[in-house]
ZAMARGU-4260 file (C-alpha; in steps of 0.2 Angstrom, whole numbers, plus 5000, padded with zeros to 4 digits):
<rodrens>
0) 4999/5000/4999 | 5014/5012/5005 | 5021/5011/4988 | 5005/5013/4977 | 5005/5030/4988
5) 5023/5033/4985 | 5019/5030/4965 | 5003/5044/4968 | 5011/5056/4976 | 5025/5055/4962
10) 5011/5057/4949 | 5001/5071/4957 | 5020/5080/4959 | 5023/5076/4941 | 5005/5084/4935
15) 5006/5098/4946 | 5022/5103/4937 | 5014/5107/4921 | 5000/5119/4928 | 5003/5136/4928
20) 4996/5151/4936 | 5004/5164/4926 | 4992/5178/4919 | 4990/5175/4899 | 4987/5196/4900
25) 5006/5196/4902 | 5014/5203/4885 | 5029/5195/4876 | 5037/5211/4871 | 5052/5203/4862
30) 5043/5192/4849 | 5031/5205/4845 | 5032/5214/4829 | 5028/5232/4830 | 5026/5246/4817
35) 5027/5266/4822 | 5025/5279/4811 | 5034/5295/4807 | 5019/5307/4797 | 5023/5323/4789
40) 5038/5325/4793 | 5052/5336/4787 | 5072/5333/4785 | 5085/5342/4794 | 5100/5350/4785
45) 5113/5342/4790 | 5127/5352/4777 | 5131/5350/4758 | 5117/5340/4751 | 5115/5329/4769
50) 5098/5331/4777 | 5092/5320/4790 | 5078/5313/4802 | 5082/5308/4820 | 5071/5297/4831
55) 5076/5289/4849 | 5065/5273/4853 | 5055/5273/4869 | 5058/5259/4874 | 5073/5254/4868
60) 5074/5237/4857 | 5083/5221/4861 | 5101/5220/4853 | 5096/5205/4841 | 5080/5215/4836
65) 5081/5222/4815 | 5073/5239/4809 | 5063/5239/4793 | 5057/5257/4786 | 5048/5260/4771
70) 5043/5279/4764 | 5027/5283/4758 | 5030/5286/4740 | 5014/5289/4733 | 4995/5281/4734
75) 4984/5271/4721 | 4971/5280/4729 | 4965/5285/4745 | 4965/5268/4753 | 4980/5260/4745
80) 4995/5267/4752 | 5013/5264/4741 | 5030/5261/4751 | 5047/5259/4746 | 5058/5250/4757
85) 5074/5259/4761 | 5088/5263/4756 | 5082/5268/4739 | 5090/5277/4726 | 5078/5289/4715
90) 5086/5296/4698 | 5079/5312/4694 | 5080/5324/4681 | 5092/5334/4694 | 5103/5321/4698
95) 5103/5305/4711 | 5093/5305/4728 | 5098/5292/4739 | 5088/5287/4758 | 5097/5278/4769
100) 5095/5273/4789 | 5104/5267/4802 | 5099/5264/4820 | 5105/5257/4837 | 5093/5250/4852
105) 5091/5267/4857 | 5087/5278/4841 | 5087/5277/4822 | 5092/5291/4810 | 5086/5291/4791
110) 5096/5302/4780 | 5093/5309/4763 | 5109/5316/4751 | 5109/5317/4732 | 5121/5322/4718
115) 5111/5340/4716 | 5106/5353/4732 | 5090/5344/4739 | 5082/5361/4740 | 5078/5361/4721
120) 5065/5343/4726 | 5057/5350/4742 | 5044/5335/4740 | 5057/5325/4744 | 5062/5331/4761
125) 5046/5341/4767 | 5030/5330/4772 | 5039/5313/4771 | 5031/5298/4780 | 5040/5285/4784
130) 5032/5268/4793 | 5048/5259/4805 | 5047/5239/4806 | 5051/5234/4822 | 5056/5213/4822
135) 5061/5206/4836 | 5078/5193/4835 | 5069/5180/4839 | 5059/5183/4823 | 5072/5188/4811
140) 5075/5172/4805 | 5058/5173/4798 | 5067/5184/4786 | 5073/5169/4772 | 5077/5173/4754
145) 5058/5168/4750 | 5050/5184/4760 | 5050/5198/4748 | 5055/5213/4763 | 5054/5228/4747
150) 5036/5225/4749 | 5028/5230/4765 | 5011/5222/4767 | 5020/5202/4764 | 5030/5208/4778
155) 5016/5213/4788 | 5009/5195/4785 | 5023/5188/4787 | 5026/5193/4806 | 5006/5195/4809
160) 5008/5216/4813 | 4991/5222/4816 | 4990/5236/4807 | 4977/5245/4817 | 4989/5248/4832
165) 5002/5257/4823 | 5008/5271/4833 | 5016/5290/4827 | 5028/5295/4835 | 5028/5313/4828
170) 5011/5319/4836
</rodrens>
């Protein structure tokens, strides 16, 4: 009888170890992709033909996270935006215009530079809108060669991003 009681107690302990009292409302921030937006923002002049937009990240991202930045280049209609992945080079009549960016855990900077005086084309440095997609390092292994990163909608779908929760950073 003692052996049966001991076996039942052992099975009970194993069964109870599988239970959890944690609340499912906890948010697992290190595995959730997010999108932020900079809306109608102007580049600041850095000298020469270089312009930039600087933004801090609050909260900071993890060292393994990846950032993708898309520029609103136009619309098909009022509900269908056209997003271009940067870095990007535009070939204009005035010369070449380059958009690029860099990022750290704490901030990111978007750059605009060119082979001409960018003030000649203010529509490319003023009132610009960008989407910043943060992909957690845990999920960045999904960024296989089969995923077209230049397709904003494909990225949003691949990482299950809820576009109704896009936060505007420069309100």
